[in-house]
Backbone as a chain_set.jsonl record, in Angstrom:
{"seq": "MTYVVTDNCIGCKYTDCVEVCPVDCFYEGENFLVIHPDECIDCGVCEPECPADAIVADTEGGSEAWVELNRKYANLWPNIITQKDPLPEAEERDGEEGKLEKYFSEAPGEGG", "coords": {"N": [[-29.264, -44.43, 63.51], [-25.921, -45.273, 62.859], [-22.388, -44.946, 62.176], [-19.806, -47.38, 61.151], [-16.776, -48.974, 61.086], [-15.442, -51.183, 58.801], [-13.973, -54.284, 57.708], [-12.185, -53.616, 55.443], [-10.418, -51.609, 56.577], [-8.664, -52.908, 58.049], [-5.121, -53.634, 58.445], [-4.726, -51.368, 56.713], [-5.378, -48.931, 57.838], [-5.957, -46.048, 57.449], [-6.139, -42.808, 58.401], [-7.498, -40.579, 57.97], [-10.066, -40.155, 58.418], [-10.534, -39.46, 61.203], [-9.74, -36.854, 62.017], [-11.848, -35.306, 60.846], [-13.982, -35.908, 62.394], [-16.669, -34.848, 64.596], [-17.077, -35.398, 67.04], [-15.137, -37.085, 68.195], [-14.984, -39.95, 68.067], [-13.611, -42.143, 67.354], [-11.538, -44.933, 67.72], [-8.222, -46.614, 68.236], [-6.682, -49.552, 67.142], [-3.947, -51.921, 66.797], [-3.854, -52.432, 64.071], [-6.138, -51.302, 63.055], [-9.107, -49.349, 62.902], [-11.874, -48.303, 64.903], [-15.252, -47.276, 65.298], [-16.986, -45.86, 67.949], [-20.107, -46.756, 68.369], [-22.126, -45.899, 70.194], [-21.275, -43.325, 70.551], [-21.208, -41.955, 68.103], [-22.645, -39.6, 66.253], [-23.836, -39.733, 63.912], [-23.267, -38.095, 61.677], [-21.911, -38.461, 59.283], [-19.611, -37.402, 58.068], [-17.235, -38.707, 58.108], [-17.342, -40.666, 56.333], [-16.955, -40.324, 53.492], [-14.221, -39.629, 53.654], [-12.633, -41.79, 53.913], [-10.065, -43.483, 52.307], [-10.168, -46.033, 51.868], [-12.699, -46.903, 51.623], [-13.982, -47.966, 53.882], [-15.762, -47.256, 55.844], [-19.134, -47.534, 56.856], [-22.582, -47.205, 56.983], [-24.759, -48.118, 59.551], [-27.081, -49.29, 58.59], [-26.714, -50.691, 56.288], [-26.556, -53.851, 54.703], [-25.658, -56.598, 56.585], [-24.255, -55.27, 58.579], [-24.477, -55.611, 61.154], [-22.811, -57.309, 62.765], [-20.497, -55.888, 62.449], [-21.111, -53.563, 64.008], [-21.14, -54.589, 66.573], [-18.55, -55.398, 66.876], [-17.045, -53.055, 66.561], [-17.963, -51.602, 68.621], [-17.171, -53.312, 70.772], [-14.425, -53.117, 70.627], [-14.065, -50.448, 70.738], [-14.458, -49.785, 73.335], [-12.195, -50.855, 74.535], [-9.861, -49.934, 73.386], [-7.581, -47.024, 72.796], [-8.59, -43.716, 72.326], [-8.365, -41.949, 69.274], [-7.58, -38.882, 67.739], [-6.007, -37.438, 65.975], [-4.614, -37.367, 62.826], [-2.659, -39.87, 61.233], [0.284, -41.377, 59.657], [-0.791, -43.952, 57.293], [-0.7, -47.545, 57.666], [2.368, -49.362, 56.59], [1.911, -51.375, 54.683], [-0.422, -50.498, 53.425], [-1.4, -49.742, 50.812], [-0.949, -52.25, 49.408], [-2.678, -53.915, 50.911], [-5.283, -52.908, 50.642], [-8.615, -53.366, 49.718], [-8.37, -56.132, 49.853], [-9.732, -59.415, 50.195], [-11.139, -61.068, 53.174], [-9.733, -60.108, 55.464], [-10.29, -59.815, 58.162], [-10.233, -62.343, 59.216], [-7.624, -63.034, 58.548], [-5.727, -61.012, 59.252], [-6.455, -59.317, 61.511], [-5.899, -57.734, 64.728], [-6.086, -57.894, 68.031], [-4.762, -56.092, 69.597], [-4.206, -52.988, 71.282], [-3.776, -49.65, 69.546], [-1.682, -46.805, 69.79], [-3.159, -44.521, 70.101], [-4.184, -41.017, 70.453]], "CA": [[-28.242, -44.846, 62.614], [-24.554, -45.024, 63.315], [-21.547, -45.482, 61.18], [-18.99, -48.335, 61.621], [-15.621, -49.361, 60.388], [-15.418, -52.568, 58.445], [-12.664, -55.037, 57.344], [-11.15, -53.048, 54.645], [-9.511, -50.942, 57.396], [-7.682, -53.779, 58.693], [-4.039, -53.719, 57.56], [-4.441, -50.229, 55.929], [-5.538, -47.971, 58.936], [-5.853, -44.801, 57.147], [-6.709, -41.998, 59.715], [-8.139, -39.269, 57.489], [-11.464, -39.911, 58.97], [-10.485, -39.07, 62.607], [-9.588, -35.394, 62.028], [-13.046, -34.623, 60.589], [-14.98, -36.45, 63.328], [-16.823, -33.654, 65.448], [-17.202, -35.965, 68.29], [-13.906, -37.87, 68.413], [-15.477, -41.343, 68.518], [-12.648, -43.099, 66.766], [-10.711, -45.705, 68.542], [-7.211, -47.377, 67.517], [-6.177, -50.752, 67.349], [-2.744, -51.838, 66.156], [-4.013, -52.363, 62.653], [-7.549, -51.086, 62.602], [-9.87, -48.276, 63.616], [-13.258, -48.518, 65.128], [-16.014, -46.162, 65.756], [-17.732, -46.148, 69.151], [-21.479, -46.736, 67.97], [-22.85, -45.095, 71.075], [-20.696, -41.99, 70.673], [-21.415, -41.531, 66.796], [-23.832, -38.723, 66.112], [-24.512, -40.017, 62.55], [-23.17, -36.966, 60.736], [-21.485, -39.053, 58.072], [-18.5, -36.602, 57.48], [-15.985, -39.517, 58.045], [-17.427, -41.88, 55.29], [-16.138, -39.962, 52.319], [-12.74, -39.326, 53.953], [-11.774, -42.942, 54.068], [-9.525, -43.845, 51.048], [-10.463, -47.503, 51.684], [-14.077, -47.185, 51.635], [-14.188, -48.826, 54.896], [-16.792, -46.779, 56.749], [-20.423, -47.796, 56.324], [-23.878, -46.937, 57.878], [-25.353, -49.558, 60.148], [-28.232, -49.627, 58.027], [-26.263, -51.459, 55.281], [-26.884, -55.252, 54.975], [-24.585, -57.231, 56.957], [-23.336, -54.523, 59.242], [-24.852, -55.946, 62.549], [-21.68, -57.969, 63.465], [-19.495, -54.685, 62.663], [-21.742, -52.727, 65.026], [-20.717, -55.134, 67.788], [-17.07, -55.38, 66.952], [-16.791, -51.655, 66.711], [-18.581, -51.435, 70.33], [-16.223, -54.1, 71.757], [-13.089, -52.516, 70.711], [-14.046, -49.022, 71.19], [-14.398, -49.738, 74.869], [-10.81, -51.487, 74.846], [-8.635, -49.35, 72.686], [-7.48, -45.71, 73.099], [-9.098, -42.807, 71.535], [-7.452, -41.27, 68.224], [-8.132, -37.766, 67.182], [-5.055, -36.857, 65.02], [-4.089, -38.114, 61.568], [-1.239, -40.436, 61.358], [0.424, -42.286, 58.373], [-1.304, -45.213, 57.119], [0.421, -48.665, 57.746], [3.241, -49.456, 55.37], [1.116, -52.28, 53.616], [-1.847, -50.07, 53.335], [-1.745, -49.885, 49.418], [-0.99, -53.611, 49.12], [-3.919, -54.47, 51.536], [-6.408, -52.12, 50.262], [-9.445, -54.091, 48.984], [-8.158, -57.586, 49.833], [-10.691, -60.206, 50.905], [-10.849, -61.958, 54.228], [-8.834, -59.532, 56.174], [-10.625, -59.971, 59.418], [-9.654, -63.63, 59.392], [-5.963, -63.013, 58.226], [-4.707, -59.929, 59.74], [-6.877, -58.629, 62.611], [-5.195, -57.738, 65.849], [-6.921, -57.258, 69.109], [-3.811, -55.307, 70.461], [-4.436, -51.741, 71.049], [-2.851, -48.882, 69.073], [-1.082, -45.879, 70.515], [-4.179, -43.352, 70.417], [-3.628, -39.806, 70.206]], "C": [[-26.909, -44.405, 63.216], [-23.605, -45.342, 62.027], [-20.391, -46.462, 61.794], [-17.917, -48.427, 60.6], [-15.683, -50.879, 59.998], [-13.996, -53.119, 58.091], [-11.687, -54.56, 56.461], [-10.131, -52.022, 55.402], [-8.317, -51.677, 57.841], [-6.571, -53.858, 57.702], [-3.782, -52.427, 56.771], [-4.349, -49.011, 57.125], [-5.339, -46.544, 58.531], [-6.603, -43.887, 58.163], [-7.353, -40.61, 59.113], [-9.4, -39.017, 58.04], [-11.5, -39.267, 60.594], [-10.484, -37.518, 62.733], [-11.025, -34.708, 61.774], [-14.287, -35.008, 61.562], [-15.401, -35.391, 64.341], [-16.974, -34.227, 67.04], [-15.981, -36.997, 68.889], [-14.263, -39.352, 68.933], [-14.762, -42.425, 67.923], [-11.685, -43.62, 67.815], [-9.615, -46.489, 67.879], [-6.766, -48.597, 68.011], [-4.689, -50.774, 66.655], [-2.809, -51.824, 64.621], [-5.437, -52.175, 62.087], [-7.895, -50.027, 63.281], [-11.203, -48.87, 63.906], [-14.031, -47.222, 65.557], [-16.97, -46.511, 66.949], [-19.396, -45.912, 68.647], [-22.304, -45.744, 68.759], [-22.46, -43.687, 71.121], [-21.043, -41.215, 69.327], [-22.655, -40.693, 66.724], [-24.455, -38.757, 64.764], [-24.282, -39.011, 61.413], [-22.834, -37.352, 59.379], [-20.201, -38.426, 57.386], [-17.339, -37.562, 57.245], [-15.974, -40.442, 56.796], [-16.698, -41.382, 54.002], [-14.726, -39.673, 52.335], [-11.941, -40.553, 53.907], [-11.424, -43.34, 52.708], [-9.943, -45.417, 50.737], [-11.817, -48.02, 51.497], [-14.579, -48.246, 52.78], [-15.336, -48.462, 56.147], [-18.236, -47.026, 56.08], [-21.358, -47.231, 57.459], [-24.345, -48.201, 58.414], [-26.605, -49.99, 59.551], [-27.913, -50.564, 56.713], [-26.383, -53.08, 55.712], [-25.578, -55.845, 55.538], [-23.617, -56.416, 57.975], [-23.567, -54.754, 60.769], [-23.458, -56.431, 63.372], [-20.418, -56.737, 63.506], [-19.885, -53.733, 63.764], [-21.071, -53.28, 66.308], [-19.376, -55.247, 67.914], [-16.591, -54.061, 67.184], [-16.974, -51.425, 68.219], [-17.614, -52.099, 71.146], [-15.068, -53.397, 71.883], [-12.83, -51.083, 71.016], [-13.902, -48.818, 72.674], [-13.096, -50.334, 75.471], [-9.7, -50.549, 74.421], [-8.644, -47.749, 72.979], [-8.13, -44.917, 71.88], [-8.063, -42.228, 70.563], [-8.275, -40.081, 67.732], [-7.261, -37.183, 66.214], [-4.685, -37.773, 63.93], [-2.833, -38.592, 61.555], [-1.089, -41.066, 59.943], [-0.275, -43.583, 58.379], [-0.231, -46.288, 57.369], [1.117, -48.889, 56.487], [2.781, -50.434, 54.298], [-0.203, -51.804, 53.224], [-2.28, -50.196, 51.806], [-1.946, -51.334, 49.02], [-2.338, -54.297, 49.672], [-5.302, -54.189, 51.228], [-7.346, -53.067, 49.338], [-9.359, -55.733, 49.006], [-9.351, -58.281, 50.58], [-10.266, -60.851, 52.23], [-9.716, -61.394, 55.103], [-9.063, -59.642, 57.61], [-9.991, -61.337, 59.944], [-8.058, -63.738, 59.423], [-5.114, -62.214, 59.066], [-5.278, -59.344, 61.062], [-6.277, -58.92, 63.823], [-6.144, -57.12, 66.965], [-6.019, -56.262, 69.888], [-4.165, -53.778, 70.153], [-3.359, -50.859, 70.283], [-2.438, -47.763, 70.066], [-2.081, -44.718, 70.846], [-3.477, -42.088, 70.081], [-4.285, -38.763, 69.422]], "O": [[-26.772, -43.405, 63.92], [-24.033, -45.907, 61.021], [-20.086, -46.271, 62.971], [-18.07, -48.04, 59.442], [-15.96, -51.723, 60.851], [-12.992, -52.415, 58.197], [-10.511, -54.914, 56.549], [-9.103, -51.664, 54.827], [-7.196, -51.188, 57.984], [-6.741, -54.064, 56.5], [-2.709, -52.33, 56.176], [-3.357, -48.294, 57.254], [-4.595, -45.84, 59.213], [-7.641, -44.285, 58.693], [-7.653, -39.677, 59.857], [-9.846, -37.877, 58.162], [-12.479, -38.662, 61.03], [-11.233, -36.985, 63.552], [-11.348, -33.696, 62.394], [-15.391, -34.469, 61.478], [-14.47, -34.966, 65.025], [-16.973, -33.501, 68.034], [-16.062, -37.565, 69.978], [-13.885, -39.816, 70.009], [-15.224, -43.566, 67.955], [-11.124, -42.896, 68.637], [-9.987, -47.109, 66.882], [-6.477, -48.736, 69.2], [-4.278, -49.791, 66.039], [-1.929, -51.274, 63.96], [-5.876, -52.66, 61.045], [-7.189, -49.639, 64.213], [-11.633, -49.821, 63.253], [-13.471, -46.265, 66.09], [-17.712, -47.485, 66.826], [-19.796, -44.748, 68.598], [-23.034, -44.91, 68.224], [-23.199, -42.868, 71.666], [-21.163, -39.99, 69.359], [-23.698, -41.171, 67.171], [-25.391, -38.026, 64.44], [-24.945, -39.033, 60.376], [-23.308, -36.767, 58.406], [-19.784, -38.852, 56.31], [-16.533, -37.343, 56.341], [-14.952, -40.905, 56.289], [-15.838, -42.115, 53.513], [-14.064, -39.49, 51.313], [-10.712, -40.486, 53.865], [-12.339, -43.551, 51.911], [-10.024, -45.905, 49.61], [-12.115, -49.194, 51.275], [-15.393, -49.15, 52.592], [-15.66, -49.183, 57.09], [-18.445, -46.74, 54.901], [-20.985, -46.884, 58.58], [-24.314, -49.243, 57.759], [-27.171, -50.999, 59.973], [-28.85, -51.135, 56.155], [-26.309, -53.461, 56.88], [-24.505, -55.594, 54.989], [-22.455, -56.762, 58.193], [-22.887, -54.125, 61.58], [-23.134, -55.951, 64.459], [-19.574, -56.675, 64.4], [-19.007, -53.147, 64.398], [-20.486, -52.5, 67.06], [-18.917, -55.204, 69.055], [-15.703, -53.918, 68.025], [-16.027, -51.056, 68.914], [-17.208, -51.548, 72.169], [-14.632, -53.045, 72.979], [-11.777, -50.587, 71.417], [-13.325, -47.851, 73.171], [-12.895, -50.336, 76.686], [-8.688, -50.433, 75.111], [-9.689, -47.24, 73.382], [-8.194, -45.343, 70.727], [-6.929, -42.018, 70.994], [-9.444, -40.202, 67.368], [-7.796, -36.319, 65.52], [-4.456, -38.953, 64.196], [-1.892, -37.851, 61.836], [-2.039, -41.262, 59.185], [-0.338, -44.253, 59.409], [0.967, -46.014, 57.3], [0.571, -48.65, 55.409], [3.2, -50.343, 53.145], [-1.041, -52.569, 52.745], [-3.374, -50.687, 51.528], [-2.946, -51.671, 48.386], [-2.981, -55.1, 48.997], [-6.268, -54.922, 51.441], [-6.88, -53.506, 48.286], [-10.092, -56.47, 48.346], [-9.887, -57.704, 51.526], [-9.083, -61.157, 52.38], [-8.808, -62.147, 55.456], [-8.074, -59.571, 58.339], [-9.324, -61.383, 60.977], [-7.411, -64.426, 60.212], [-4.029, -62.573, 59.523], [-4.415, -58.828, 61.771], [-6.065, -60.09, 64.142], [-6.811, -56.094, 66.833], [-6.534, -55.625, 70.807], [-4.377, -53.37, 69.011], [-2.178, -51.206, 70.319], [-2.903, -47.848, 71.203], [-1.839, -43.995, 71.813], [-2.378, -42.057, 69.526], [-3.722, -37.684, 69.236]]}, "num_chains": 1, "name": "protein.A"}
């Protein structure tokens, strides 16, 4: 089992999860975080830290595509280990449907 970040992170990018991760397996895009599924040790400490409930176990239904998306961008984006402010539109975007199609950016974040 591993954990992955899903579409509710898009446009929010809360980073509360990165500081509790014992193996630093989060990677930062311009408006989204991902977990490297091959680095995640399945401890689950990040899941309750996410204010947007965007982190799920790969055993949840429909998570297969998220595992692959997380893997792809974890190999392209910089590692992030420190908490940053959420995106300005985070509260407005939290819980919005269809964020992958509407807002997802392939651009890397700054990392750090």
